[in-house]
N, C-alpha and C positions, 0 to 999 in steps of 0.2 A: 804081734798086733802093734798098732800105732801107740798104744799106751805103754807097751813094753819098750818100744823104741824111745819114747819120750823119757821114761824113767831111767833107762840104761844110759842115755846121754847125760841126764842130770847127775848121775853118780859116776859116770865115766867107766862103765863096764860094758861087756858084750851083751847084746839083747838076749842071746840064748841063756845067759847066766840067770836071767830073771825067772826062768822056768825050771832051773835045777835046784838041788838041795845043798845047803851049806851056809857058811858065813863069809862075807866079803868086807874087809875093812879098807876103806879108801880115803884119800884126802879130799877135802871139799872141792867140788867142781861147780855144780849148779847152786850150791849154797854160798858160794863166794867167800867172804871173810867172816861169816857167822862164827861168833865165839861160843861154840857149843858143839854138841854131837847129836846127830840124828840116828836113831835105830829104826829102820824101815823094814817091816816084815811083809813079804809077798809070798804067800803059800809057804814053801819050804826054804826060801832064801831070805836070810837076814843081811841087809846092807847097812853097814856102819860108816857114816860119813863124818869125818873129823878134821879139825885143823891139822896141818901137816906135822907139826911137832908132837901131836898126840898119837899119830898112826902107829909107830913102832910099839908103843906101850899097849895100845888096844889090840894090835895083832897078836901080841904075846898072850894077853888076857883071854882072847876069844879063839885061840888056836884049836881048842878042843871043845868049844861051846856048842850047845844045841842051837838051832835056828829058832829062837823064840825071843819075845820082847822081855828085857829085864824089868824087874819090879822097881818101884821107887826106892825101896830099902836097899836093893842090890846096887843100884846106881849111886846112891849116896855113899855106900861103902867103897865102891869102885873108885870114885873120884875124890873121896876124902875131903880135904880142906878146899879143893878146887870146885866142889859142887856148890852151885848157886841155887838153882831151882829146876824142877822137872815140869815139863809141859806135855800134857797128854795122859793117856793114849788118845790118838786121833784116828778118825775114820777117813779113808780115801776111797772115792768112788770113781767108776769108769762108765762112760756113756758112749755107745756106738750110734751111728747115724740111724740105724733101723729101730732103735729101742726108745727114742725120745717120745714121751707121752705128754703132750701139751694140753692145756685146758683153756682154749680161746675164750676171751671175754671182751665185750664192748667197753668195759670199764678200764681196760689196760691200754695205755697210749704211750708213745715215745715221749720222753721228757726233753724239752728244750730249755734254753736259759730262762724262759718265762716261768718255769715251775719252781724257781728258787724259794719263793716265799712259802709255797705249799709244802715243800720238802722241809724247810726250816720249822714249820709248825708241827710236822710229824716228828721231827727230831726232838722238839721240846717236850713231847709227850713220852719220850723213851728215856730210860736210865742210861747213865754213862756206861754201865756194863753191857746193856743192850747194844749201844752204839759200837763199843769195842768188839763185841762178839760178832756183830753183823758183817763187819768188814766193808760196808758200803762206801766209806770215805775213800777207799783205795780202788773202787770198782768204777772206773770212769767211762767204760765203753758200753754201748747199747743200753743206755739207762732208760728204764721204763717205770711208769707210775700207775698204780691202780687207784682210780678216782671214785669218790662218792660225792657227786656234785662238784663243788670247787675244791673239796678237800682231797688230799692224797692219803690213803689209808695203808698203802704199802709201796715201797720203792725197791727196785733191784737194779743191779748193773753187773758187768762182766769185768773180772780182774785178770789182767795179763800175767801169766806165769812163765814167760819165756816166749820165743818165737813160735807163733802158731798154736798156742795153748793157753788155757785160762780156766777160771771157775766162776760160778755165780755167787753173788752176795745179795742179801735181802734184809730189809728192816720193815716190820709190820707194826701198826699201831697196837699197843698192848691189849686194848679191849676188843680188838677185831681179829684176834688170832684164832686159829682152828676153824676158820670159815672158808678155807681154800684160796684165800687171796694170795698167799705166797706162791702157791703152785701156779696160779694164773700168771702172775707177773714174772716169776723166774722162768716159766716155760716160754714166755715171749722173748725174754733175753737170750735164752739158749737157742731158740729157733733162729734168731737173727745172727748169733755167733756161728752157729752150725752152717748157715747159708753162706757165710764167708770162709768156710773151710777150717774153722778152729777145732782143735781137739778139746773135748769137754771133760774137764776134771772136776773134782768135788772134794772139799776138805772141811771137816768139822770135828769137834771133840766127841769122843765116844759117849760122854755123859749127856750130850745134847741130843736126846732122843727125838724131839720134834724135827730137828734138822735132818736126822738120818731117815726118818719116816718120809720127809719131803723128798729126799734124794730117791728113795725107793719109788714113790709115787710118780716121779718124773722119768723113771726108767733106768736109773743108775743101779749098778751092781757093785758089791764090795770088791775093791781091787787090792787093797793093802791096809795096814795100819802102822802108826809110828809113835814113838816117844822121843821127845827132844829134851836135851839137858843143856841148860845154860851154865857156862863155866866162869869162874872168877879169875882164871889164869889161862893164858894162851899156850901153856906147855906144862907137862907134868912137873911136880916139885921133885927136887933131888932127894 
């Protein structure tokens, strides 16, 4: 599938490997100079992407390991003094052209530069944690707003995750959540991105159940999950 091809290129493995069972430890490719390690589980294949200096150590550690996501405690023990923090587990969704389920609404309109004040007013009603988790600041493409009169009650955009692929980000006014606004505005963003040929990805923390329910409502299916570890050292300690 196109999703297999995307992730295979991201990790630098053969696409067929995505559908087989086992553990692959590779140096960062799509993750660039990220100072940490990704543990990405796709069915029976665990892909471990790490800085080059960590690869020999991790290949030795995982040479006989089962393809499953390690626990936070196991990761802390594995990396020892180099362990900084653990992020995740995270949900990854995949959406094919035939499965997108939008919810068209007359309230949803493309945002131009004139919507800046209304977006700023929405942002002011949300917590710093809401803003960080939403990812909307990094989602510059196909920006859409869900309007209630002159007010924007939800805003969404598309975040590029490499050539020809990306995922949606959304921020909804706290008192207007669970009204279907996110589905309407994100659906419009995805339809626009899909029309231009983008591969539609999705990523959120497993603990963010509303975001996972939104993904399901839009037609996404679970593709994989991952845990990321931030490291305080770019190489194992001697």
